[in-house]
N, C-alpha and C positions, 0 to 999 in steps of 0.2 A: 616578322610574319604573325599573321592573325592567330589569336588562341581559338581553340576547338572545344567543344564542350568536353570531350574526355581530356583535354590538356586539363581543363579548370576543376576536373575533377568529378564527373556525373557518370562514370562507367567502373564495370569491375575491374577494368584493367588498367587502370589509371593508377600512379602513382601518388599515393596519399601520403605519404612520407615528406613531400616536397613542402606541404602546408606546417613541417614542425622543424623547417630549417632556420627558421628567424628566431627559434628560442632555446636557450640553455637546456632547462629543464620544464616541466610543466609549472602552469602557473597555478598556484593552490589557495584556494578560500577556504579556511577551516575555522573551528571553534569560535564563531562569531554569531552574532544577532544582526538580521539585516529586516528591513522595514521600509517599503516603499506605499506612500497611499496614492500614487499615479500612475503606476506601472506595474511590474513584476520586480519582487524583493532584489532577485539577481536576474539581469538581463543579458543573455550572451546572445546579442544579435549579429545577423550580417558578416559570417567569417569567424566567430569568437570560437577558436580552436587550442587545444589542448591545456583544458582546464582541470583541474581535481577539486571538487566541492565538497567537504567532508564537514561531518558533525558540526551542521550550522542548525540555525532557529530562524524559519521564515516566518513572519509575523502576518502578512498581507495576501498577496495573489499567489506568492510561489516562486518557481523557479521557471524561466524561460530557455529553451534551447532554439535557438533562430537558424534562419537559411545557411546554407553552405559549408557552416564549421564542421569538425569532425574532432574526434579522440577528445571527446567530453563525457568526465565521469563523474557520477553524484553518487553519494553512497552515504549513508546514517546521518540523514537529515530529517527534521522535524518541520513539517508545512503546516502551520498554524492558519486556519481559513484558506489553504493553499494546494497548490497543485503543481503537476508539471504542463507545462506549455509545449507544444512540439509544431514548429510554424516551417514550413515550405522544408522539411527533408528531402535531401534529393537520395538516390540509394548509396550503400556504403560510408555512412556517416562514422560507423564505429562507436556510436555513442552508446553510455552505459548508464542503467538509472536501477539501483538496488539498494537494499536494507534502508528504506525512506519510509517515515511515518506519513501519511497524505491524507488530509482531513475535509476535503473537501472532492465531491464524488467525480469520477472519470477524467481521464487526462484529455488537455484540449488537443485535436490534432486538425491542425491547419493545413491541407495539402501534403499529407505524409506520404511520400512514395515509400519509405522503407523506416521502419522504427530501430536501426539502429543495432547494437552487437546483442544486448541484452536489457532487458526491463522486466526484473522479476525480485522475488524475496522482499518485496513490499508490504507495508500493512495501510488496507485501502479502509475508507470509511461504512461501506455498505456493502451487503450482497449484491445488489445491483450492479454496481462500480467494477467488482471483481468479476462478474459475468459479462459484462461490456468490453473488460480489459480482454479476459481469456478470448474472447470472441476473434479478438484482433490477433490472437496468438503470442499474448504478454502474459506475466503474472502466473506461470502456472503453479508456481509454488509458493505464491503471498497467499496472505490470509485477509481476513477481514475482521472488525471488532465487533461487539456490539452496540445496535443503533442508538442504544439507550441504556443510562445507568438505573438499573433495579435488578431486582432479584433476590434469593437467598444463597449466598454463599457458603460452601462447604469446603472450608479452606485442609480438614484432612479428616480422610476415610480410613480409618484402618483395617488393615487386610483380614481382619479376624472378628470384624463387625458384620451387623444383619444389614447394613446399609451396603457395603461392600459387597456381599454375598447377591443382593437384590441388585447390584450393576451399577452403583453411585461411585464417584470416585473423586480425590483431593482435587479441589480447585473447580467442581463442577456447580454451575450458578443453575439454581431453579428458578424456572420464568413462570412455572403455572403447573397447577394440579388437576387432572381432568380439564384442561382446556381452561381453568380458570385462572386469571393473572395472578401473578405473585408480584408484589412490588419489596416488600420486606420478609425478614424473617419471623416476624409476627403475623403476617398472612401466612407464610406456608405451616407453621404451628397451629392455627386457628381451621383452616382447610383441612390437615390433618384428623383434627380432633372432629369437626362435623361430620365427617363423609361415616356412612353407616355400609359400605362396601369392605368386601374381605381384601381387594387390591386396586390400587390405585394408580394411574399413569401420571409421571411426570414428566414434564417439557424441559430438557436441560441444555445448557450452552455448555460445548465441552470442545475445546482446542478450536476455537473460531467456526463452530457449526453447531447446528440444533439437533439434538437426538431424542427418543423417548425410552424412557425407564419403568418399568413396571416394579411396584415394591408393593408390600404388606405392611398397611401402617400400624 
């Protein structure tokens, strides 16, 4: 009897558990370093199903979840110069992509009908990448890091200090003083010394977002 789309796994009522019958347990790729200079570091293409990809470092393009596979879970991976590529996902793949560090902007979505079970709690490289992902209904609890390494880092701000009362907190990174760029702690000290104002505005990076704090020098 000829198969139908429903029997092959393209509808909400089909039995996706049939794809798991030929394996005793999940196929696990973990605690390894991967690199491919001619494609994806890990490439699950054309029906790759029931995989657990955990605690890996991918050094080139990243991870591909290809067409027709389901029950693929990727957690706690670091993608150096890489990202997730989703190719021809039909509805209801039950794919999961969480708690990963992604260093290239944006996921590659090639004709994705449904983004799987969960894509969230990831660290993305830029605010633009996070905004785009959220526009697709993904990464609501994810965060983004700083786009460049600079600023003056306040490692510890005691609660009884003037800085704390002004609004600074431990691990704040000062990026600017009155919109003047701060690259190092020396820049911050020099700009505060040179100001003749009774109060200044510090532009601060805190918990993956920018905020402004007014202080008295």
